[in-house]
C-alpha positions as protocol buffer text, in pm:
chain_id: "A"
residue {
  index: 1
  type: GLN
  ca { x: 25049 y: 10961 z: 21213 }
}
residue {
  index: 2
  type: VAL
  ca { x: 24657 y: 11054 z: 21154 }
}
residue {
  index: 3
  type: GLN
  ca { x: 24421 y: 11303 z: 21229 }
}
residue {
  index: 4
  type: LEU
  ca { x: 24063 y: 11245 z: 21247 }
}
residue {
  index: 5
  type: VAL
  ca { x: 23774 y: 11448 z: 21224 }
}
residue {
  index: 6
  type: GLU
  ca { x: 23402 y: 11361 z: 21287 }
}
residue {
  index: 7
  type: SER
  ca { x: 23100 y: 11498 z: 21108 }
}
residue {
  index: 8
  type: GLY
  ca { x: 22737 y: 11399 z: 21082 }
}
residue {
  index: 9
  type: GLY
  ca { x: 22597 y: 11390 z: 21474 }
}
residue {
  index: 10
  type: GLY
  ca { x: 22260 y: 11584 z: 21524 }
}
residue {
  index: 11
  type: LEU
  ca { x: 21926 y: 11582 z: 21724 }
}
residue {
  index: 12
  type: VAL
  ca { x: 21700 y: 11270 z: 21601 }
}
residue {
  index: 13
  type: GLN
  ca { x: 21389 y: 11113 z: 21718 }
}
residue {
  index: 14
  type: ALA
  ca { x: 21380 y: 10763 z: 21895 }
}
residue {
  index: 15
  type: GLY
  ca { x: 21359 y: 10534 z: 21620 }
}
residue {
  index: 16
  type: GLY
  ca { x: 21538 y: 10755 z: 21376 }
}
residue {
  index: 17
  type: SER
  ca { x: 21868 y: 10699 z: 21202 }
}
residue {
  index: 18
  type: LEU
  ca { x: 22196 y: 10888 z: 21156 }
}
residue {
  index: 19
  type: ARG
  ca { x: 22490 y: 10809 z: 20977 }
}
residue {
  index: 20
  type: LEU
  ca { x: 22828 y: 10942 z: 21141 }
}
residue {
  index: 21
  type: SER
  ca { x: 23163 y: 10992 z: 20919 }
}
residue {
  index: 22
  type: CYS
  ca { x: 23519 y: 11013 z: 20989 }
}
residue {
  index: 23
  type: ALA
  ca { x: 23750 y: 11181 z: 20759 }
}
residue {
  index: 24
  type: ALA
  ca { x: 24124 y: 11091 z: 20828 }
}
residue {
  index: 25
  type: SER
  ca { x: 24419 y: 11249 z: 20674 }
}
residue {
  index: 26
  type: GLY
  ca { x: 24764 y: 11075 z: 20596 }
}
residue {
  index: 27
  type: ARG
  ca { x: 24833 y: 10801 z: 20350 }
}
residue {
  index: 28
  type: THR
  ca { x: 24836 y: 10544 z: 20581 }
}
residue {
  index: 29
  type: PHE
  ca { x: 24498 y: 10504 z: 20666 }
}
residue {
  index: 30
  type: SER
  ca { x: 24435 y: 10140 z: 20548 }
}
residue {
  index: 31
  type: SER
  ca { x: 24739 y: 10072 z: 20862 }
}
residue {
  index: 32
  type: TYR
  ca { x: 24468 y: 10143 z: 21101 }
}
residue {
  index: 33
  type: THR
  ca { x: 24195 y: 9970 z: 21297 }
}
residue {
  index: 34
  type: MET
  ca { x: 23898 y: 10229 z: 21303 }
}
residue {
  index: 35
  type: ALA
  ca { x: 23689 y: 10254 z: 21593 }
}
residue {
  index: 36
  type: TRP
  ca { x: 23407 y: 10467 z: 21776 }
}
residue {
  index: 37
  type: PHE
  ca { x: 23358 y: 10517 z: 22104 }
}
residue {
  index: 38
  type: ARG
  ca { x: 23115 y: 10740 z: 22288 }
}
residue {
  index: 39
  type: GLN
  ca { x: 23066 y: 10949 z: 22625 }
}
residue {
  index: 40
  type: ALA
  ca { x: 22774 y: 11072 z: 22762 }
}
residue {
  index: 41
  type: PRO
  ca { x: 22735 y: 11328 z: 23054 }
}
residue {
  index: 42
  type: GLY
  ca { x: 22907 y: 11194 z: 23359 }
}
residue {
  index: 43
  type: LYS
  ca { x: 22979 y: 10868 z: 23221 }
}
residue {
  index: 44
  type: GLU
  ca { x: 23323 y: 10700 z: 23132 }
}
residue {
  index: 45
  type: ARG
  ca { x: 23398 y: 10675 z: 22728 }
}
residue {
  index: 46
  type: GLU
  ca { x: 23242 y: 10367 z: 22600 }
}
residue {
  index: 47
  type: PHE
  ca { x: 23359 y: 10140 z: 22344 }
}
residue {
  index: 48
  type: VAL
  ca { x: 23055 y: 10142 z: 22014 }
}
residue {
  index: 49
  type: ALA
  ca { x: 23231 y: 9947 z: 21753 }
}
residue {
  index: 50
  type: ALA
  ca { x: 23528 y: 9849 z: 21541 }
}
residue {
  index: 51
  type: ILE
  ca { x: 23657 y: 9767 z: 21200 }
}
residue {
  index: 52
  type: ASN
  ca { x: 23983 y: 9573 z: 21093 }
}
residue {
  index: 53
  type: LEU
  ca { x: 24236 y: 9735 z: 20836 }
}
residue {
  index: 54
  type: THR
  ca { x: 24080 y: 9568 z: 20525 }
}
residue {
  index: 55
  type: GLY
  ca { x: 23675 y: 9598 z: 20647 }
}
residue {
  index: 56
  type: GLY
  ca { x: 23658 y: 9211 z: 20672 }
}
residue {
  index: 57
  type: ARG
  ca { x: 23582 y: 9188 z: 21052 }
}
residue {
  index: 58
  type: THR
  ca { x: 23381 y: 9406 z: 21263 }
}
residue {
  index: 59
  type: TYR
  ca { x: 23307 y: 9435 z: 21639 }
}
residue {
  index: 60
  type: TYR
  ca { x: 23032 y: 9590 z: 21831 }
}
residue {
  index: 61
  type: ALA
  ca { x: 22895 y: 9662 z: 22176 }
}
residue {
  index: 62
  type: ASP
  ca { x: 22622 y: 9417 z: 22296 }
}
residue {
  index: 63
  type: SER
  ca { x: 22423 y: 9750 z: 22344 }
}
residue {
  index: 64
  type: VAL
  ca { x: 22442 y: 9849 z: 21975 }
}
residue {
  index: 65
  type: LYS
  ca { x: 22478 y: 9519 z: 21800 }
}
residue {
  index: 66
  type: GLY
  ca { x: 22198 y: 9472 z: 21541 }
}
residue {
  index: 67
  type: ARG
  ca { x: 22110 y: 9857 z: 21507 }
}
residue {
  index: 68
  type: PHE
  ca { x: 22466 y: 10018 z: 21411 }
}
residue {
  index: 69
  type: THR
  ca { x: 22684 y: 9936 z: 21151 }
}
residue {
  index: 70
  type: ILE
  ca { x: 23048 y: 10026 z: 21110 }
}
residue {
  index: 71
  type: SER
  ca { x: 23212 y: 10063 z: 20765 }
}
residue {
  index: 72
  type: ARG
  ca { x: 23516 y: 10198 z: 20610 }
}
residue {
  index: 73
  type: ASP
  ca { x: 23657 y: 10322 z: 20256 }
}
residue {
  index: 74
  type: ASN
  ca { x: 24013 y: 10318 z: 20236 }
}
residue {
  index: 75
  type: ALA
  ca { x: 24043 y: 10451 z: 19893 }
}
residue {
  index: 76
  type: LYS
  ca { x: 23883 y: 10753 z: 20031 }
}
residue {
  index: 77
  type: ASN
  ca { x: 24029 y: 10778 z: 20381 }
}
residue {
  index: 78
  type: MET
  ca { x: 23687 y: 10725 z: 20541 }
}
residue {
  index: 79
  type: ALA
  ca { x: 23506 y: 10564 z: 20811 }
}
residue {
  index: 80
  type: TYR
  ca { x: 23149 y: 10565 z: 20902 }
}
residue {
  index: 81
  type: LEU
  ca { x: 22904 y: 10428 z: 21178 }
}
residue {
  index: 82
  type: GLN
  ca { x: 22532 y: 10409 z: 21039 }
}
residue {
  index: 83
  type: MET
  ca { x: 22303 y: 10418 z: 21342 }
}
residue {
  index: 84
  type: ASN
  ca { x: 21950 y: 10287 z: 21322 }
}
residue {
  index: 85
  type: GLY
  ca { x: 21685 y: 10251 z: 21572 }
}
residue {
  index: 86
  type: LEU
  ca { x: 21843 y: 10537 z: 21804 }
}
residue {
  index: 87
  type: LYS
  ca { x: 21726 y: 10530 z: 22157 }
}
residue {
  index: 88
  type: PRO
  ca { x: 21725 y: 10793 z: 22380 }
}
residue {
  index: 89
  type: GLU
  ca { x: 22014 y: 10597 z: 22580 }
}
residue {
  index: 90
  type: ASP
  ca { x: 22231 y: 10650 z: 22269 }
}
residue {
  index: 91
  type: THR
  ca { x: 22298 y: 11018 z: 22317 }
}
residue {
  index: 92
  type: ALA
  ca { x: 22658 y: 11098 z: 22347 }
}
residue {
  index: 93
  type: VAL
  ca { x: 22962 y: 11270 z: 22215 }
}
residue {
  index: 94
  type: TYR
  ca { x: 23072 y: 11007 z: 21960 }
}
residue {
  index: 95
  type: TYR
  ca { x: 23453 y: 10980 z: 21893 }
}
residue {
  index: 96
  type: CYS
  ca { x: 23630 y: 10831 z: 21590 }
}
residue {
  index: 97
  type: ALA
  ca { x: 23944 y: 10636 z: 21698 }
}
residue {
  index: 98
  type: ALA
  ca { x: 24224 y: 10476 z: 21520 }
}
residue {
  index: 99
  type: ASN
  ca { x: 24486 y: 10233 z: 21642 }
}
residue {
  index: 100
  type: ALA
  ca { x: 24724 y: 9991 z: 21468 }
}
residue {
  index: 101
  type: LEU
  ca { x: 24541 y: 9683 z: 21660 }
}
residue {
  index: 102
  type: TYR
  ca { x: 24189 y: 9622 z: 21757 }
}
residue {
  index: 103
  type: TYR
  ca { x: 24121 y: 9700 z: 22144 }
}
residue {
  index: 104
  type: ALA
  ca { x: 23784 y: 9779 z: 22287 }
}
residue {
  index: 105
  type: GLN
  ca { x: 23968 y: 9990 z: 22573 }
}
residue {
  index: 106
  type: SER
  ca { x: 23991 y: 10349 z: 22470 }
}
residue {
  index: 107
  type: ALA
  ca { x: 24291 y: 10401 z: 22652 }
}
residue {
  index: 108
  type: ARG
  ca { x: 24459 y: 10167 z: 22369 }
}
residue {
  index: 109
  type: TYR
  ca { x: 24390 y: 10414 z: 22096 }
}
residue {
  index: 110
  type: ASN
  ca { x: 24654 y: 10666 z: 21989 }
}
residue {
  index: 111
  type: TYR
  ca { x: 24446 y: 10892 z: 21791 }
}
residue {
  index: 112
  type: TRP
  ca { x: 24132 y: 11046 z: 21832 }
}
residue {
  index: 113
  type: GLY
  ca { x: 23869 y: 11309 z: 21656 }
}
residue {
  index: 114
  type: GLN
  ca { x: 23702 y: 11613 z: 21820 }
}
residue {
  index: 115
  type: GLY
  ca { x: 23380 y: 11431 z: 21869 }
}
residue {
  index: 116
  type: THR
  ca { x: 23026 y: 11491 z: 21730 }
}
residue {
  index: 117
  type: GLN
  ca { x: 22701 y: 11539 z: 21940 }
}
residue {
  index: 118
  type: VAL
  ca { x: 22430 y: 11268 z: 21879 }
}
residue {
  index: 119
  type: THR
  ca { x: 22132 y: 11354 z: 22079 }
}
residue {
  index: 120
  type: VAL
  ca { x: 21780 y: 11110 z: 22061 }
}
residue {
  index: 121
  type: SER
  ca { x: 21465 y: 11253 z: 22203 }
}
residue {
  index: 122
  type: SER
  ca { x: 21200 y: 11027 z: 22320 }
}
């Protein structure tokens, strides 16, 4: 089992950057694919990015490809989402999630953080 806590959200102007962090508890962090999802008001939760167990493979939604970078540090039980070139449409609550395997569907993930708000002003 793993517990996840996100941090790093905030208010930023369009074109700015933020780095989200996800701290994981437990000794088996390196056994989980880590992912970021986001949910804007009135919309479904959507996949943003994921990274495999070793960090050697990453996956991105088309909407963030080239702007966002997911990474992990297994020694620190941490996952990160570096967000550059932020747009107002990136405004959402961002969630960290963990699962044994990679999926782009949120329903497949067993473990979730509480979320962190990202607001991008125009």
